[in-house]
C-alpha positions in Angstrom: 16.0 5.3 -4.0 14.4 8.7 -4.4 17.7 10.4 -3.6 19.4 8.5 -6.5 16.6 9.4 -8.9 16.6 13.1 -7.9 20.4 13.2 -8.3 20.2 11.6 -11.7 17.5 14.0 -12.9 19.2 17.1 -11.5 22.5 16.1 -13.1 20.8 15.3 -16.4 18.9 18.6 -16.8 21.2 21.1 -15.0 24.7 19.4 -15.1 25.2 20.4 -18.7 24.5 24.1 -17.9 25.8 24.5 -14.3 29.2 24.0 -12.9 30.0 21.8 -9.9 26.8 19.7 -9.6 27.3 16.3 -8.0 25.4 14.1 -5.6 27.3 15.4 -2.6 26.4 19.0 -3.3 22.6 18.3 -3.7 20.6 18.7 -0.5 18.2 15.8 -1.0 15.9 14.1 1.5 14.3 11.0 0.1 10.9 11.4 1.8 11.0 15.2 2.3 11.8 15.6 -1.4 14.0 18.7 -1.1 16.5 19.7 -3.8 18.3 23.0 -3.4 21.2 24.7 -5.3 22.7 28.0 -4.4 25.2 30.4 -5.9 26.1 28.3 -9.0 27.7 29.6 -12.1 26.6 28.7 -15.6 29.0 27.0 -18.0 30.1 29.3 -20.9 29.8 26.4 -23.3 26.2 25.7 -22.2 24.6 26.8 -25.5 27.3 25.6 -27.8 25.5 22.3 -28.6 22.5 24.2 -29.8 24.5 25.8 -32.6 23.0 29.2 -31.9 24.5 32.5 -33.1 25.0 33.4 -29.4 27.1 32.1 -26.6 27.2 32.5 -22.9 29.8 34.9 -21.7 29.0 34.6 -18.1 26.1 33.3 -16.0 25.0 33.0 -12.4 22.3 30.9 -10.7 21.4 32.4 -7.3 19.0 29.9 -5.9 17.0 26.9 -7.3 14.7 24.9 -4.9 12.4 22.0 -5.6 10.3 20.6 -2.8 7.9 17.7 -3.3 6.6 16.6 0.2 5.4 13.2 -0.9 4.2 12.3 2.6 2.4 15.7 3.1 0.9 16.5 -0.2 -2.4 17.6 1.4 -0.6 19.8 4.0 2.4 21.4 2.3 2.6 22.8 -1.3 4.9 21.6 -4.0 7.4 24.4 -4.3 9.5 25.5 -7.3 11.6 28.5 -6.4 14.0 30.3 -8.8 15.8 33.5 -7.8 18.5 35.6 -9.3 19.2 34.0 -12.7 21.6 36.2 -14.5 22.9 35.4 -18.0 25.3 37.5 -20.1 25.5 36.5 -23.8 27.4 37.6 -26.8 27.6 36.8 -30.6 29.1 33.5 -31.6 29.3 34.1 -35.3 32.5 32.2 -36.1 31.8 28.8 -37.6 34.6 26.3 -37.5 34.9 23.2 -39.6 34.2 19.8 -38.0 35.7 16.4 -38.5 33.6 13.6 -40.0 33.5 11.8 -36.6 32.4 15.0 -34.8 29.7 15.4 -37.5 28.4 11.9 -37.0 28.4 12.2 -33.2 26.4 15.4 -33.5 24.0 13.7 -35.9 23.5 10.7 -33.6 22.8 13.0 -30.6 20.3 14.9 -32.7 18.5 11.7 -33.9 18.4 10.4 -30.3 16.9 13.6 -29.0 14.2 13.8 -31.7 13.4 10.1 -31.4 12.8 10.5 -27.7 10.5 13.5 -28.3 8.5 11.6 -30.9 8.0 8.7 -28.5 7.0 11.0 -25.7 4.5 12.7 -27.9 3.1 9.4 -29.1 2.6 8.2 -25.5 0.8 11.4 -24.5 -1.8 10.7 -27.2 -2.7 7.4 -25.8 -6.1 7.5 -24.1 -5.1 5.4 -21.1 -2.5 8.0 -20.1 -5.3 10.3 -18.8 -6.5 7.7 -16.2 -3.2 6.3 -15.1 -1.9 6.4 -11.6 1.1 8.5 -12.7 -1.4 11.0 -14.2 -3.1 11.3 -10.8 0.3 12.0 -9.1 1.1 14.7 -11.7 -2.4 16.3 -11.2 -1.8 16.3 -7.4 1.6 18.0 -7.9 0.3 20.6 -10.4 -2.8 21.2 -8.2 -0.6 22.1 -5.2 2.2 23.7 -7.2 3.6 26.9 -5.7 5.8 28.6 -8.3 8.0 31.5 -7.5 10.4 33.1 -10.1 12.1 36.4 -9.2 15.0 38.6 -10.3 15.6 37.2 -13.8 17.9 39.2 -16.2 19.1 37.8 -19.5 21.3 40.3 -21.4 22.8 40.1 -24.9 25.7 42.4 -25.9 26.7 42.8 -29.6 29.7 44.7 -30.9 29.9 42.8 -34.2 26.6 43.1 -36.0 26.8 46.9 -36.5 30.5 48.0 -36.2 30.9 51.3 -34.5 27.4 51.1 -33.0 27.4 48.4 -30.2 24.1 47.6 -28.7 22.6 45.5 -25.9 19.2 43.7 -25.5 17.8 42.3 -22.4 14.9 40.5 -20.8 14.0 41.2 -17.2 11.5 39.8 -14.8 10.9 41.2 -11.3 8.6 38.5 -10.0 6.2 35.7 -11.1 4.2 34.0 -8.3 1.6 31.3 -8.8 -0.2 29.6 -5.9 -3.3 27.5 -5.2 -6.1 29.5 -3.5 -9.6 28.8 -2.2 -12.9 30.6 -3.2 -11.9 33.6 -1.0 -8.4 34.0 -2.6 -6.5 32.5 0.4 -3.6 30.2 -0.2 -4.7 26.5 0.4 -4.0 22.9 -0.5 -6.0 20.5 -2.6 -6.3 16.7 -2.1 -8.5 13.9 -3.2 -11.7 15.0 -4.8 -10.8 18.6 -4.3 -8.2 18.2 -7.1 -11.2 18.3 -9.5 -11.8 21.9 -8.4 -8.6 24.0 -8.5 -8.1 27.7 -8.3 -4.7 29.3 -9.2 -3.7 32.9 -8.6 -0.8 34.4 -10.6 1.0 37.7 -9.9 3.3 39.2 -12.5 5.6 42.1 -11.7 7.9 44.0 -14.0 8.3 41.9 -17.1 10.2 44.0 -19.7 12.4 43.8 -22.8 14.9 46.5 -23.6 17.1 47.3 -26.6 19.9 49.9 -26.0 21.6 51.3 -29.0 25.1 52.7 -28.9 25.6 50.9 -25.5 29.1 49.6 -24.7 29.5 46.1 -23.1 29.6 45.9 -19.3 33.1 45.7 -17.9 34.3 44.4 -14.6 37.7 44.6 -12.9 38.0 40.8 -12.4 37.0 37.7 -14.3 33.3 37.0 -14.3 33.8 33.6 -12.6 35.5 35.4 -9.7 32.6 37.7 -8.8 30.9 37.3 -5.5 27.1 36.7 -5.4 26.6 40.2 -4.0 28.5 41.6 -7.0 26.4 39.7 -9.5 23.3 41.2 -7.9 24.8 44.7 -7.9 25.5 44.5 -11.7 22.4 42.7 -12.9 19.8 44.0 -10.5 21.0 47.6 -10.8 21.6 47.9 -7.1 23.6 50.5 -5.3 27.1 51.0 -6.6 29.7 50.6 -3.9 32.7 49.5 -5.8 34.2 49.6 -9.3 32.6 46.4 -10.6 29.3 48.2 -11.3 30.7 51.5 -12.2 29.9 51.4 -15.8 26.4 49.9 -15.6 23.7 52.1 -17.1 20.5 52.5 -15.2 18.5 53.9 -18.1 17.1 51.6 -20.8 15.3 52.0 -24.1 12.4 49.6 -23.6 10.7 47.8 -26.5 8.3 46.4 -23.9 8.0 48.6 -20.9 7.7 46.9 -17.5 4.4 45.1 -17.4 2.5 44.3 -14.2 -0.7 42.3 -13.9 -2.6 39.4 -12.4 -4.1 36.2 -13.6 -6.6 33.6 -12.3 -7.1 30.0 -13.3 -10.1 27.9 -12.3 -10.8 24.2 -12.9 -14.3 23.1 -12.0 -16.0 19.8 -11.4 -18.2 18.6 -14.3 -21.5 18.7 -12.3 -20.7 22.2 -11.0 -19.8 23.5 -14.5 -23.1 22.2 -15.8 -25.1 23.6 -12.9 -23.6 27.1 -13.1 -23.1 27.2 -16.9 -19.4 28.0 -16.4 -16.3 26.7 -18.2 -14.6 23.5 -17.1 -11.4 25.5 -17.2 -11.2 29.2 -17.3 -8.5 31.8 -17.1 -8.6 35.6 -16.7 -5.6 37.8 -17.3 -5.6 41.4 -16.2 -2.7 43.7 -17.3 -2.3 47.3 -16.2 -0.3 48.9 -19.0 1.3 47.3 -22.1 3.5 49.7 -24.0 5.5 48.7 -27.1 8.1 51.2 -28.3 10.6 51.0 -31.2 13.4 53.6 -31.7 14.9 54.5 -35.0 18.4 53.4 -33.9 17.0 50.2 -32.4 15.2 49.4 -35.7 18.5 49.9 -37.5 20.4 47.6 -35.1 17.7 44.9 -35.2 18.0 44.8 -39.0 21.8 44.5 -38.8 21.6 41.8 -36.1 19.1 39.8 -38.2 21.4 40.1 -41.2 24.3 38.8 -39.2 22.3 35.9 -37.8 21.2 35.1 -41.4 24.8 34.9 -42.5 25.6 32.7 -39.5 22.8 30.2 -40.3 23.9 30.1 -44.0 27.5 29.2 -42.9 26.3 26.7 -40.3 24.4 24.6 -42.9 27.7 23.4 -44.4 30.0 23.8 -41.4 31.0 20.2 -41.5 32.5 20.7 -45.0 34.5 23.8 -44.2 38.3 23.3 -44.3 40.2 23.8 -41.1 43.0 25.8 -42.7 42.7 29.5 -43.9 42.0 30.2 -47.6 45.5 31.5 -48.2 47.1 28.3 -46.7 45.0 25.8 -48.6 43.0 27.4 -51.5 42.5 24.1 -53.2 40.5 22.6 -50.3 38.3 25.7 -50.3 37.5 25.3 -54.0 36.6 21.7 -53.3 34.4 22.9 -50.4 32.6 25.4 -52.6 32.0 22.8 -55.3 30.7 20.2 -52.8 28.3 22.7 -51.3 26.9 23.8 -54.6 26.5 20.2 -55.7 24.7 19.2 -52.5 22.3 22.2 -52.8 21.6 21.4 -56.4 20.7 17.8 -55.6 18.4 18.9 -52.8 16.7 21.5 -55.0 16.0 19.0 -57.7 14.2 16.6 -55.3 14.7 13.6 -57.7 16.2 10.2 -57.2 17.6 7.9 -59.8 16.1 4.4 -60.2 19.1 2.7 -58.7 18.9 5.0 -55.7 15.3 4.0 -55.2 16.2 0.3 -55.2 19.0 1.0 -52.8 16.9 2.8 -50.3 14.2 0.1 -50.5 16.7 -2.6 -49.5 18.2 -0.4 -46.8 14.8 0.3 -45.4 14.0 -3.4 -45.0 17.3 -4.1 -43.5 17.3 -1.1 -41.1 13.7 -1.6 -39.8 14.1 -5.3 -39.1 17.5 -4.8 -37.4 16.3 -1.9 -35.2 13.1 -3.8 -34.3 15.1 -6.9 -33.3 17.4 -4.8 -31.1 14.4 -3.2 -29.4 12.7 -6.5 -28.7 15.9 -7.9 -27.3 15.7 -5.3 -24.5 12.2 -3.8 -24.0 13.5 -1.5 -21.3 15.4 0.6 -23.9 13.5 3.2 -25.8 16.4 4.1 -28.1 19.2 2.0 -29.6 22.4 4.1 -30.1 25.2 1.8 -29.3 25.0 -0.8 -32.1 27.8 -0.7 -34.6 25.7 -2.0 -37.5 23.1 0.7 -36.9 25.8 3.4 -36.7 27.2 2.2 -40.0 23.8 2.4 -41.7 23.1 5.9 -40.1 26.2 7.3 -41.9 24.5 6.7 -45.2 21.1 8.3 -44.3 19.6 11.7 -43.6 18.2 12.5 -40.2 14.6 12.6 -41.4 14.9 9.1 -43.0 16.5 7.6 -39.9 13.7 9.0 -37.7 11.0 7.7 -40.1 12.4 4.2 -40.2 13.0 4.0 -36.4 9.4 5.0 -35.7 8.3 2.2 -38.1 10.4 -0.2 -36.0 8.8 1.1 -32.8 5.4 0.6 -34.2 6.2 -3.0 -35.3 7.6 -3.9 -31.8 4.5 -2.4 -30.1 2.1 -4.4 -32.3 4.2 -7.5 -31.9 4.3 -7.2 -28.1 0.5 -6.7 -28.0 0.0 -9.8 -30.0 2.3 -11.9 -27.7 0.5 -10.6 -24.6 -2.9 -11.5 -26.1 -1.7 -14.9 -27.1 -0.4 -15.6 -23.5 -3.8 -14.5 -22.1 -5.6 -16.8 -24.4 -3.4 -19.7 -23.4 -3.9 -18.8 -19.7 -7.7 -19.0 -20.2 -7.4 -22.4 -21.7 -5.2 -23.7 -18.8 -6.6 -26.5 -16.6 -5.6 -24.6 -13.4 -8.8 -22.5 -12.5 -7.1 -19.9 -10.3 -4.6 -18.2 -12.6 -1.2 -17.2 -11.3 -0.8 -13.8 -12.9 -1.7 -10.5 -11.2 -4.2 -8.2 -12.9 -3.4 -5.1 -10.8 -2.9 -2.0 -12.8 -1.5 0.1 -10.0 2.3 0.5 -10.1 4.2 -2.0 -7.9 6.7 0.1 -6.0 8.6 -1.4 -3.2 8.8 0.0 0.3 5.0 0.8 0.8 2.4 -1.4 2.5 -1.1 -1.8 1.2 -2.3 0.6 3.8 0.2 3.2 2.6 -0.9 2.8 -1.0 -4.5 3.3 0.1 -3.7 6.5 1.9 -1.6 7.8 -1.0 -4.3 7.0 -3.6 -6.8 8.8 -1.4 -4.5 11.9 -1.2 -3.9 12.0 -5.0 -7.5 11.3 -5.8 -6.7 8.2 -8.0 -9.9 6.7 -9.3 -10.4 4.4 -12.3 -13.8 5.9 -13.1 -12.2 9.3 -14.0 -12.3 8.3 -17.6 -16.1 8.2 -17.6 -16.3 11.8 -16.4 -13.8 12.8 -19.0 -15.8 11.2 -21.8 -19.1 12.8 -20.5 -17.5 16.2 -20.6 -16.4 15.8 -24.2 -19.8 14.5 -25.3 -21.6 17.5 -23.8 -21.7 20.0 -26.8 -23.2 22.8 -24.7 -20.5 22.7 -22.0 -17.7 25.3 -22.2 -14.5 23.4 -22.2 -12.2 26.4 -21.9 -12.6 30.1 -21.5 -9.9 32.8 -21.6 -10.3 36.5 -20.9 -7.5 39.1 -21.4 -8.0 42.7 -20.3 -5.6 45.5 -20.8 -6.4 48.8 -19.1 -4.1 50.7 -21.4 -1.9 49.7 -24.3 0.2 51.7 -26.7 2.6 51.3 -29.7 5.2 54.0 -30.4 7.8 54.9 -32.9 10.6 57.1 -31.4 13.7 58.9 -32.5 15.8 60.1 -29.6 13.4 61.8 -27.1 10.9 62.6 -29.8 7.8 60.4 -30.4 7.1 60.1 -34.1 3.8 58.2 -33.8 1.8 57.0 -30.8 -1.2 54.7 -31.0 -2.9 54.6 -27.7 -5.9 52.3 -26.7 -7.9 52.2 -23.5 -9.8 49.1 -22.1 -9.1 46.4 -24.6 -10.9 43.2 -23.8 -10.5 39.9 -25.6 -12.5 36.8 -24.8 -12.2 33.2 -26.1 -14.7 30.4 -25.4 -14.2 26.9 -26.7 -16.9 24.3 -26.7 -16.6 20.8 -28.1 -17.3 22.1 -31.6 -18.3 25.7 -31.3 -15.6 28.4 -30.9 -16.3 32.0 -30.0 -13.9 34.9 -30.1 -14.9 38.5 -29.3 -13.0 41.7 -28.9 -14.0 45.1 -27.5 -12.2 48.4 -27.4 -13.4 51.5 -25.6 -11.3 54.2 -27.2 -8.2 54.9 -29.3 -6.2 57.7 -30.7 -3.1 58.1 -33.0 -1.0 61.2 -32.4 2.2 62.6 -33.9 4.4 65.7 -33.3 2.3 67.7 -35.8 -1.0 66.8 -34.3 -3.7 64.2 -34.0 -4.0 61.7 -36.9 -7.0 59.7 -35.7 -9.3 59.5 -32.7 -12.4 57.6 -31.8 -15.5 59.8 -31.4 -16.6 58.1 -28.2 -14.8 57.0 -25.0 -16.6 53.6 -24.7 -17.4 50.7 -27.1 -15.6 52.3 -30.0 -15.1 48.9 -31.7 -16.5 45.5 -31.1 -16.4 42.2 -33.0 -17.6 38.6 -32.5 -16.5 35.6 -34.5 -18.4 32.3 -34.2 -17.2 29.0 -35.6 -20.1 26.6 -36.0 -22.7 28.7 -34.1 -25.4 27.0 -32.0 -28.7 26.3 -33.6 -27.9 28.1 -36.8 -27.5 26.4 -40.2 -24.2 28.2 -41.0 -20.5 27.2 -40.6 -19.3 30.6 -39.3 -20.4 34.1 -38.7 -18.7 37.4 -38.0 -20.3 40.5 -36.5 -18.5 43.8 -36.1 -19.6 47.3 -35.0 -17.5 50.4 -35.1 -18.5 53.9 -34.0 -17.5 57.1 -35.8 -13.9 58.2 -35.7 -12.1 61.4 -36.7 -9.1 61.2 -39.1 -6.8 64.1 -40.0 -4.4 63.8 -42.9 -1.1 65.4 -41.9 1.5 64.9 -44.7 4.4 65.8 -42.4 3.5 63.1 -39.9 3.1 60.5 -42.7 6.5 61.4 -44.1 8.1 61.0 -40.6 6.7 57.4 -40.4 7.8 56.5 -43.9 11.2 58.0 -43.3 11.5 55.9 -40.1 11.5 52.7 -42.0 13.3 53.9 -45.1 16.3 55.2 -43.2 17.4 51.7 -42.1 20.5 50.2 -43.8 20.1 48.0 -46.8 19.7 44.4 -45.9 21.9 41.7 -47.4 20.8 39.5 -50.2 20.6 36.4 -48.0 18.3 38.1 -45.5 16.2 39.5 -48.2 15.9 36.0 -49.8 15.1 34.4 -46.5 12.4 37.0 -45.8 11.0 36.6 -49.3 11.0 32.8 -49.0 9.1 33.0 -45.7 6.6 35.4 -47.1 6.1 33.3 -50.2 5.7 30.2 -48.1 3.1 32.0 -46.0 1.3 33.2 -49.2 1.4 29.7 -50.7 0.0 28.2 -47.5 -2.8 30.8 -47.4 -3.6 30.1 -51.0 -3.6 26.4 -50.5 -5.8 26.7 -47.4 -8.2 29.1 -49.2 -8.5 26.7 -52.1 -9.2 23.8 -49.8 -11.8 25.8 -48.0 -13.5 27.0 -51.2 -13.5 23.4 -52.6 -14.9 22.1 -49.3 -17.5 24.9 -49.3 -18.5 24.1 -52.8 -18.8 20.4 -52.0 -20.5 20.7 -48.6 -22.3 24.0 -49.5 -20.9 25.8 -46.5 -22.7 28.9 -45.4 -21.6 31.9 -43.4 -23.0 35.2 -42.1 -21.5 38.7 -42.1 -23.0 41.5 -40.1 -21.0 44.8 -40.3 -22.1 48.0 -38.8 -19.3 50.4 -39.5 -19.9 54.1 -38.9 -18.4 56.4 -41.6 -15.1 58.0 -40.6 -14.9 61.8 -40.9 -11.6 62.7 -42.7 -10.1 66.2 -42.5 -7.4 67.4 -44.9 -5.9 70.7 -43.7 -5.0 73.2 -46.4 -2.8 76.3 -46.3 -5.1 78.1 -48.8 -6.5 81.3 -47.2 -9.5 82.8 -49.1 -9.6 85.8 -46.9 -5.8 86.0 -46.5 -6.1 85.2 -42.8 -8.0 81.9 -42.1 -6.8 78.6 -43.5 -9.4 76.2 -45.0 -9.9 72.5 -44.3 -11.2 69.9 -46.7 -13.7 67.5 -45.0 -14.5 64.1 -46.5 -17.2 61.7 -45.1 -17.3 58.1 -46.2 -20.6 56.1 -46.1 -20.2 52.4 -45.6 
C-alpha cells in the first residue's frame, strides 16, 4: 500500500518536470520507505504551464533521495537528499494565441489548483489539526529530518532583452545541511517526549547570485539531452575541462551576491523548561560571515532591459487567448477585431460597474451554482473538488475565476455545516435509543489496516502522540511573559557596492551587524546594533563612524510590558565624520542616469506599484491615527543622536599653498 502511495506522490509532484518516471523506476520499499531517483533529465516544457517569461532549455537532476524509516523513527533519521540540480533557462517571450477550448481548460486547471489551496489553508486553521495523530507523525518526521542539498546551479541566459549585449544570471548553492543535534552539538534522534525539545543545526556553504553582462550563451557539441552525467557536472560545477563540451564555460562571474557561508541553530524547548530558564519556546540564531552585494553599471543596464522585456510579455499574456493565430499581413481584419475586443474588455474592467440586468443575472446564477455544486459535493464526500460535471463546466464558461472560487467556497461551507448537523442529529438519536451499549466506535485515532493494537501503541509512543498536548499549547499562549519566538541574525561583515568594470564607484562597508527579534503573545521587540561603518569612493572617504563599536543602536517595542503606552522607539547614534566630495556624488548619480530609457509600460507598472504602496501607507496611517484618536494611543520616543561632523573641501588657497576646508557641525 505504501509503495502505491509513494509512486503516486512522486509521479504527481515530479512526473510533470522529470522525464521517465514510472513505478518500475522508483526504488521503493514499503516499510523501509526509500525513494531514490538518479540521473534524470528535466522536461523542457516543465515551466510552460506557469506562463512565465522563461522556459527550460535543459535540465539535469543528479540525485533525489527520500527515506522515511517508519519502523525505526527513533533510530534512523528521515533523510531528504538532493544533489546536482542543474537548470539552464532562456527567455520565452513569444505569446501565441490559444483556442477557446484551450483557454477554458487552462481556466479549469487554475480554478482547481486555487480551490485546493484555499481548502488546505482552511483546514490548517482548524484548532483540532494541532492535536491530531497526523500532526504527531509530521512532528516526528520534522523533528528527525536530515536535509542535505548540494551542488545547485540555476542559470538564465538572455540574448533578446538587450540585443548586442547578451547576459546571463545564475543562482548557485554549494551545500545546505540541516540535522537534529543534542545539547553538545552531536547528531542524534528524537522520539516520544523528546520531540518537545528539538535542536537543529544548519550549515550553509557558498550561496551566491551572479549577473554576467556581455556573456555569450553556453554551447556544447551535442544536444543537451545526450550529455553524460559527468559532462553536466563539468559544465555546471566548473570542474576541470577535459573535452570540448566545457570549452567555452567562463569561470569568472560578476556577483550581485558574493558566496555566503554561515551557520544557523534552531531550538524548540518544553514549556516548563522555557518558563524555568526564561528562554523562548522556539529560538533561532543565524551567523553569517560576509554578506556582500554588488551591482555593476552594465548589470544595472541589463536588469532594466530585462524588466522592460518581461513587462511587455506580461502585457501580451493578459490577452493571449484573444490573439489571432495568423500574422497581421495575412489577416489584418482579425487583428483589428482583437484590438477592439481588448480595449473594450479593459474599459469594462476599469469602470467597475454592472448594469441592473447583470446584477439580477448574477444573483440567479449564484443560487443555481452554489446549490448544484453543494449537491455534487454531498453526493461523494471523498471528493474535495468537482471538475467533471458538464453543467458546472457550462456555468464556469460564463464566470470569472474569482467569482467561481467565491461561490465554490460558499458551497464547501454549506456542505460542512450540513454534515455537522447530520452527525449531531444521529448522535442525538443514538442517545435516545433503547439499546444501552451503543454500536458506534468513538476512537479518534486513524484506523489503518495491517497494524495490531500493540503496534499502534508502540508507534504512538515513538511519535509522542498525546491528546493532552492541546492543554500545553493553550497554556503557552495564555502566558504573556513567555517568549514565543526569538530570532538573532549576526553578520560579521556586510557591504554594498556600485562598480563599473574593475573600478568601485561606492562602497558601504559595515562590521558586526546584529539584529534580534523577540515575540511574546502581545509584546514584540526588535533591536539592531551596528559596531562601525564607512562609505568610500575613488576620490576618498565619504562617511565614517567615529568609533569602532556600538556606532548605532535602536530598539522598537510594540505594547511594552508594564508601561501605559502602545509602542516606543529608542535609538542612539555616536558621532560620524562626513566629507562632501562632489566628484564622488556625481559618479553615483551618473551610475543610475546612464541606464537606457525604460518603456512606457514598465514606467506605468512601476508608477502603479508605487502609487498602490503610497495609497496603502496613507490608508494605514489614517486608520492608525483614527484609532489613536479614539483609543487615545500613546507612544514614546527617545533619540540620542550625536551630531555629525561634515567637511566640505575647498580648492581656495589663502596663502597660495594650502587648501582650506569648510567644517559644519549639526546639533540634534
